[in-house]
C-alpha positions as CSV (number, residue, x, y, z in Angstrom):
1,M,102.5,0.9,88.7
2,S,99.6,1.9,86.1
3,E,100.7,3.7,82.8
4,Q,97.9,6.2,83.4
5,L,100.1,8.5,85.2
6,S,99.6,12.1,86.4
7,N,101.0,14.8,84.4
8,A,101.5,16.7,87.7
9,Q,104.2,14.3,88.9
10,P,107.8,15.4,88.5
11,I,110.1,13.8,86.0
12,R,113.8,13.8,86.3
13,L,116.7,12.9,83.9
14,L,119.4,10.8,85.5
15,K,123.0,10.5,84.7
16,N,122.6,7.4,83.1
17,G,120.0,8.7,80.8
18,D,117.0,7.1,82.5
19,L,114.0,9.6,82.9
20,I,112.0,8.7,86.1
21,L,108.5,9.6,87.4
22,I,108.5,10.4,91.0
23,D,105.6,9.8,92.9
24,K,106.1,11.2,96.5
25,D,102.9,10.0,97.8
26,A,103.5,6.4,97.2
27,D,107.2,6.8,97.5
28,T,108.0,5.3,94.2
29,K,110.2,6.0,91.2
30,T,109.4,4.6,87.7
31,V,111.5,4.6,84.7
32,I,109.2,5.8,82.0
33,A,111.9,6.7,79.2
34,H,115.5,6.7,78.1
35,F,117.6,9.4,76.7
36,D,121.0,9.0,74.9
37,R,123.0,12.2,75.7
38,K,125.4,11.4,72.8
39,T,122.9,10.6,70.1
40,G,119.9,12.6,71.3
41,D,117.7,9.5,70.9
42,L,114.6,9.4,73.1
43,E,113.0,6.1,73.8
44,Y,109.5,6.1,75.6
45,Q,108.7,2.8,77.6
46,S,105.4,2.6,76.0
47,K,102.9,4.6,73.8
48,A,100.7,5.6,76.8
49,I,103.8,7.2,78.4
50,S,104.5,9.0,75.1
51,K,101.1,10.6,75.3
52,M,100.7,11.3,78.9
53,H,104.3,12.8,79.6
54,A,105.9,13.9,76.4
55,R,105.8,17.6,77.7
56,G,107.2,16.8,81.0
57,I,110.0,14.5,79.4
58,A,111.0,17.2,77.0
59,F,111.1,19.7,79.8
60,A,113.2,17.4,82.0
61,I,115.7,16.8,79.0
62,G,115.7,20.5,77.9
63,T,116.2,22.2,81.3
64,I,118.4,22.0,84.3
65,N,118.3,23.7,87.9
66,A,114.6,23.0,88.4
67,G,113.6,24.4,85.0
68,K,115.6,27.7,85.6
69,A,118.3,27.2,82.9
70,V,118.5,25.4,79.5
71,S,120.5,22.1,79.6
72,G,121.8,22.3,76.0
73,L,120.4,18.8,75.2
74,S,118.4,18.3,72.3
75,I,115.9,15.4,71.4
76,K,117.1,14.3,67.8
77,T,115.1,11.0,67.4
78,I,111.9,9.6,69.0
79,G,110.9,6.0,69.4
80,V,109.0,3.6,71.7
81,K,110.6,0.6,73.4
82,G,110.1,-2.6,71.3
83,E,108.7,-0.8,68.2
84,T,110.6,-0.9,64.9
85,R,112.1,2.3,63.7
86,D,111.7,4.3,60.3
87,D,114.3,3.3,57.5
88,L,116.0,6.5,56.8
89,S,118.5,5.0,54.4
90,K,117.0,6.8,51.5
91,A,115.7,9.8,53.4
92,P,117.3,13.2,52.3
93,P,118.9,15.4,55.0
94,K,116.6,17.1,57.5
95,P,115.6,20.5,56.7
96,K,117.0,23.0,59.1
97,K,115.0,24.1,62.1
98,D,113.6,27.7,62.6
99,P,115.0,28.8,66.0
100,Q,111.6,30.0,67.1
101,L,109.5,27.1,65.6
102,G,111.8,24.3,66.5
103,D,110.4,20.9,65.2
104,Q,107.2,22.6,64.3
105,T,109.2,24.2,61.3
106,P,106.8,23.4,58.2
107,E,109.4,22.0,56.2
108,L,110.7,19.8,58.9
109,V,107.1,18.5,59.7
110,K,106.5,17.7,56.0
111,W,110.1,15.8,56.1
112,Y,108.9,13.7,59.2
113,F,105.7,12.7,57.8
114,A,107.2,11.8,54.4
115,W,110.4,9.9,55.4
116,A,109.8,9.1,59.4
117,P,106.1,8.6,59.7
118,K,106.4,6.5,62.8
119,E,108.4,9.2,64.5
120,A,105.9,11.8,63.2
121,I,103.1,9.8,65.0
122,H,105.0,9.9,68.4
123,R,106.9,13.4,67.9
124,Y,103.6,15.2,67.2
125,Q,101.3,12.8,69.3
126,V,98.9,11.7,66.3
127,F,95.6,10.1,67.2
128,L,95.4,6.6,65.8
129,D,92.3,4.5,65.0
130,A,91.7,0.7,65.8
131,D,93.8,-0.3,62.5
132,G,96.6,2.0,63.6
133,N,95.9,4.6,60.8
134,M,96.1,8.1,61.7
135,V,92.7,9.7,62.7
136,K,91.5,12.3,60.1
137,R,88.6,14.8,60.6
138,K,87.1,18.0,59.1
139,V,88.8,20.8,60.8
140,K,88.8,24.6,60.8
141,R,91.9,26.9,61.5
142,K,92.0,30.7,61.9
143,W,94.7,32.6,60.0
144,T,96.2,36.0,60.5
145,E,97.8,37.7,57.6
146,F,99.7,40.9,57.4
147,I,99.8,42.9,54.1
148,D,102.4,45.6,53.7
149,D,101.4,48.3,51.3
150,R,104.1,50.6,51.9
151,V,106.3,49.5,48.9
152,D,104.0,48.4,46.1
153,G,100.8,50.1,46.8
154,G,97.6,49.1,45.2
155,Y,96.0,46.9,47.9
156,Q,93.4,49.7,49.0
157,L,94.1,48.8,52.4
158,E,91.5,51.3,53.7
159,E,88.8,48.8,52.3
160,Q,90.5,45.9,54.1
161,N,88.8,44.9,57.5
162,D,86.0,47.3,56.9
163,G,88.7,50.1,56.8
164,K,89.8,49.3,60.2
165,G,93.6,48.7,59.0
166,I,95.6,47.0,61.8
167,Q,94.7,46.1,65.2
168,T,96.8,47.9,68.0
169,G,95.0,46.7,70.9
170,K,91.7,44.9,72.2
171,G,89.1,46.3,70.1
172,K,91.4,49.1,68.8
173,W,92.3,49.7,65.2
174,E,94.5,51.9,63.3
175,K,94.4,52.8,59.6
176,S,97.8,52.3,58.2
177,A,99.8,51.0,55.2
178,V,99.8,47.6,57.0
179,A,96.7,45.5,57.0
180,Q,95.9,42.7,59.4
181,L,93.5,40.2,57.7
182,R,91.8,37.3,59.5
183,S,90.4,34.3,57.9
184,L,88.9,31.1,58.7
185,E,89.9,28.1,56.6
186,V,87.9,24.8,56.5
187,L,89.5,21.6,55.4
188,D,88.4,17.8,55.0
189,D,90.4,14.8,56.2
190,Q,93.3,16.4,58.2
191,I,95.4,14.6,60.6
192,I,94.3,15.0,64.4
193,A,97.1,15.3,66.9
194,R,97.9,16.8,70.2
195,R,100.4,19.1,68.6
196,A,99.1,21.5,65.9
197,T,101.4,22.0,63.1
198,C,101.3,22.6,59.3
199,M,100.2,19.2,58.8
200,T,98.3,18.2,62.0
201,Y,95.3,19.9,63.8
202,H,94.5,19.9,67.5
203,P,91.3,18.3,68.9
204,N,90.1,22.1,69.4
205,E,90.1,22.7,65.7
206,V,87.8,19.6,64.8
207,V,84.4,20.8,63.3
208,G,81.8,19.5,65.7
209,G,84.2,18.6,68.4
210,F,86.5,15.6,69.1
211,D,86.1,12.8,71.4
212,A,89.2,11.2,72.9
213,S,87.8,7.8,72.5
214,D,88.3,8.3,68.8
215,D,91.8,7.4,69.5
216,A,91.5,3.7,69.7
217,D,95.4,3.3,70.7
218,E,94.9,5.1,74.2
219,Q,91.7,6.0,75.8
220,V,92.9,9.2,77.4
221,Q,91.6,12.6,78.1
222,V,92.4,15.2,75.4
223,E,94.6,18.0,76.9
224,D,95.3,21.5,75.5
225,E,99.0,21.0,74.8
226,M,99.3,23.3,71.6
227,D,103.0,24.3,72.1
228,V,104.9,21.3,73.2
229,A,108.7,22.2,72.2
230,E,111.3,20.0,71.4
């Protein structure tokens, strides 16, 4: 079966740890990854599968009862079959995850890129060029910042956002001691990936647009997968 598989096909985690892709039309079941329940290690069968099915595989591991309940299982490490893993013998302990951000916690993201770059590439689905280097582009990212003037004062919030203050609804603003500021940051030579983090930028953030063919490793269609959770 071709590795260019549809994300619409269901993925199931078996008791032995194999993750299978079920094609009901062709009446086939294909092993696309393996998950070790004890260690939390996830190994994709190929790079193509890691890019096509990362979200579905994470969902199959993290949920039970057709996605209605949490499984309690957690992906600790990620790799691809046949590839060497990062040497973590000199790596410091992993920073703790923010419960809401998961593996997108800034300190943890920085740890992966500093100490486990191979896993970072797979975990955050980084685009690679023909030489295996991370694709980098000029990017833009919108930021929303809240400034609280209730304690220290002196921010002159009535002058922020043209005197609008804080947004309370679509097109609705209210003057208050808390200001909501929005800004656009443009940066050169940033890492492009399918998952946006403090160190990676989604193709939608690339100035001038991004062509999936820039990813020499896999010629696949860019998908809007901003919030893939561990």
